[in-house]
MARMARNU-914529 format. One record per residue (C-alpha): residue in one letter; x, y, z. Coordinates in steps of 0.2 Angstrom, whole numbers, plus 2048, in hexadecimal, padded with zeros to 3 digits. Layout:
N
AXYZ;...
***
This chain:
112
M0C8B61F80;M0C8B50F78;C0B8B48F7A;V0BCB38F71;K0C1B2BF7D;R0C1B1BF72;L0BCB1CF60;L0B8B0CF56;V0BDB0EF44;P0B0B0AF37;R0B3AFDF2A;Y0B2B02F18;P0A0AFDF12;A0A2AEEF06;V095AF6EFA;A09FB06EFA;Q0AFAFDEF7;S0A7AF3EE9;A0A1B03EE1;R0B2B0CEE4;L0AAB1AEEE;S0B4B26EF8;I0ADB34F03;D0B0B40F11;I0A3B41F1E;S0A1B4CF2D;A096B44F3B;A08FB4EF49;I08DB44F59;T082B4AF67;L086B43F78;S079B41F86;S07AB47F98;D083B36F9C;G090B38F8E;K088B2BF83;V084B2DF71;E073B35F6F;S073B38F5C;V07EB37F4C;V07AB43F3E;I084B45F2E;A089B58F2E;D092B59F1E;A097B4DF10;S0A2B4FF00;D095B45EF6;S084B4CEF9;R07AB3EEF1;P06FB36EFF;T072B24EF9;I085B26EFA;K084B2EF0B;D078B20F12;I085B13F0C;F092B1AF18;L086B20F26;L082B0FF2D;T094B0AF30;I098B1BF37;E08AB1BF43;Q08EB09F49;S0A0B0EF4C;I09BB1EF56;R08EB15F61;S09CB08F65;S0A8B15F6A;E0AAB1EF7B;F0AAB31F7F;E0B1B3AF8D;P0A4B3DF9B;A0A9B4FF9C;C0A3B52F8A;A090B4DF8F;Q083B58F87;K090B5DF79;T090B5BF67;V0A0B52F60;R0A5B53F4E;I0AFB45F45;I0B5B45F34;Y0B6B35F2A;S0BFB33F1A;F0BCB23F10;R0C9B21F02;M0CCB14EF5;D0DCB0EEED;A0E6B0AEFC;A0F5AFFEF9;P0F2AEDEFF;D0FFAF0F0D;V0F8B00F13;T0F0B01F25;A0DDB01F23;S0DAB11F2D;W0E2B1EF38;F0DCB2BF45;G0E2B3DF42;Y0E0B4DF4C;P0D3B54F4F;N0C6B46F4E;R0CAB41F3C;I0C9B2EF37;E0D1B28F26;V0CAB18F20;W0D3B10F11;A0CEB01F06;V0D6AF8EF8;T0CDAF9EE7;P0C5AE8EE3;R0CDADEED5;L0C1ADAEC7;
***
């Protein structure tokens, strides 16, 4: 069953874009009995440095808490994988949603 009703795609964090950071992060979202977000935990990340994960955590958590989940998924844990990637061409769409529960967020490398 698909638990995601409406998912707000996060923005690429400006500091991560400036530092040219890319990462894959898996977020575990626990839904309460009324289907609202109870907690967001980083379950796995391709870069284990705490500082790097924290840069992306805020934007991920903000987007998840602004999203909607199916009421039938109340009291379940939903996993969403976020891939933040640098070096997108200037005309590339900034993000896309893939199955199952995978979000790609692209950024253009800043010009110096």
